[in-house]
N, C-alpha and C positions, 0 to 999 in steps of 0.2 A: 600818714594816718595816725590818729590819736585814739586812745581807748575811750570808751564811754565811761562816764563817772556815775556813781549812784545818783539817781534822780534824773539822769539825762533822757531815759526812755519812759519814765513813769510820770504820771500827772497827779500825784497824791498830796500836793501841797495843801489842799483843802482839809484832808484828813489830819495832817500834822497841825494845821491851824486850829481845828476843833479840839484836838488833844491839848495843844499848848494853851488855848483859852481856858479849858477846863482846869489845867494846872494852875493858872493864874487866879481863877475865880474860886475854885473849890479846894485848892491846895492839895491835890492828889499826889501821891508819891510815885516812884518809878514803876513799881509793880502794878499799881492801879492804872497808870498811864498805858502800860503794855496791854492790860486787860481791856481797857477802853478801845485801844487801837484794834484789837482782835474783835471786839463787839461791833465796831463800825464796819470792819471788813465783812463780818458775818451778815450784818444788816444789808450791806450792798450786794452780797452774794444772793441773798434771799429776795431782794426787791428789784434789783437791776442786773444788767449784764456786767459783772465785775470786771471782766477783761476790758470792756469798753471804758468803764469808769477809770480804770488804772492807766489806760493809755490816752484817753481823750479829756479827762478831767471831770470835775463835778460842777454842776450848775447850782444856781440859787435855790431852786426847788428841792433838790436832793439834799443840800446842806440843811434846809429847813426841816426836812424829814428826819435827818440824823439828830438834829438838836431836839426835835420833838419826841422822837421814838427811842433814841439811844441815850442821850445825855440829859434827859429831862430832870433827873433827880439831882444833878450837879449844877446845871445852868438853868435856873428857873425862869429868868426873864430874858426874852429876846425880842428885839424890835428892829424893824427896817424902816426908820423914819423917812427916808428919802426914796422909797421904793417906786413911787409914782411921780417923782420929780427929777427927770433926767437932765433938766437944764439948770440945776442948782449951781450957783456961783461958788467958786472956791472959798471966798471969804465967809459966806454963810455956812458952808459945809465944815470948814476948819473950826469955826467958832462953836458949832454944835458938837463936834467931836470933843473939843477941849472941855466944854461945859459938862458933857456926859462923864468924861474920865475924872474930872474934878468933883463930881457929885457924890462920891463915896468910894469906899474900898471894894475890892473884889469885882472890878469891872474890866472889860476888855472890848475892843472893837475888832471884828473880823471884817476885812475889806478885800475887795477885788482890785488889783492893780492892772492897768493896761498901758498901751503905748508900744513903741518899737522895742523896748528892752524887757517888757513884762507882759505876761499872761499868767497871773499869779495870785493866789490867795495867801494872806498873811494876817498877823495880829498886830494891832497898834498898841503899844505899851504906854507911850506918853507923847504929849504934844506941847511944844512951846510956841511962841509967836512966830518963830522962824524955822522950826524944824519938827519933823515927825520921826519918832523912834519906834522900831519894830522889835517884836519877840518872834523871830522868824526861823523857819526850817531851812531856808536856803542862804543863810548868813547875811541877809539884807539887814543892815543896821539902822540906817536913817536916810531920809530924803529932805533936802532943803525946800522950803515952801516956794521960793522963787523959781524952782524947777518943776513945780507941780501944776496940774490943771484938773478941771472936772469936766471939760467939754471936748476938746480935741487936742491931741498932742501936737507939738511943733518942735522945731529944732531947739528953741530956747526953753520950752517947757515940755520935755519928752515924757514925764511921768504922769500918767492919768490915774487919778483917784476916782473910783466909780461909786458915786453916792447911791445909785440904785442897787448896788451889790455890796451893801454895807450893813452888817448886823451890829447893833449895840447890845452887848451881853452882860448880864450880872447874875 
């Protein structure tokens, strides 16, 4: 038997992703990040079953509510450009993400990852032609493009990037 590690029983990667995106976009300090974390938890306690959110995770609609109602003064622009396009090809999605991040300072992409290894929300920090780099709460550093997909994970492409679960934030 091995001990559980912090994060093994909770599903708060979305909360960390929102706080990390706010750090990148608005440049908040550690004290402001802790306050934001607390405000998000208070919001979830008021609007949802907090214990369910902590153990089952947060969906796209709840993330939208947090961005709109809690983080609105720090992250002013949020867009889900592929919300209604589940069949978006990897090349199109990759190009759109790269163009968004190259479009100016103080930008981040909040994305849902799926596949056999992931059920996770994280922040994309940068993208090259061959690799995606993360600013992540679970120590995920990068994924190679040739191992990613947007449709269905396979043994050769196990990492599913979810276009319908992707916020472009600034």
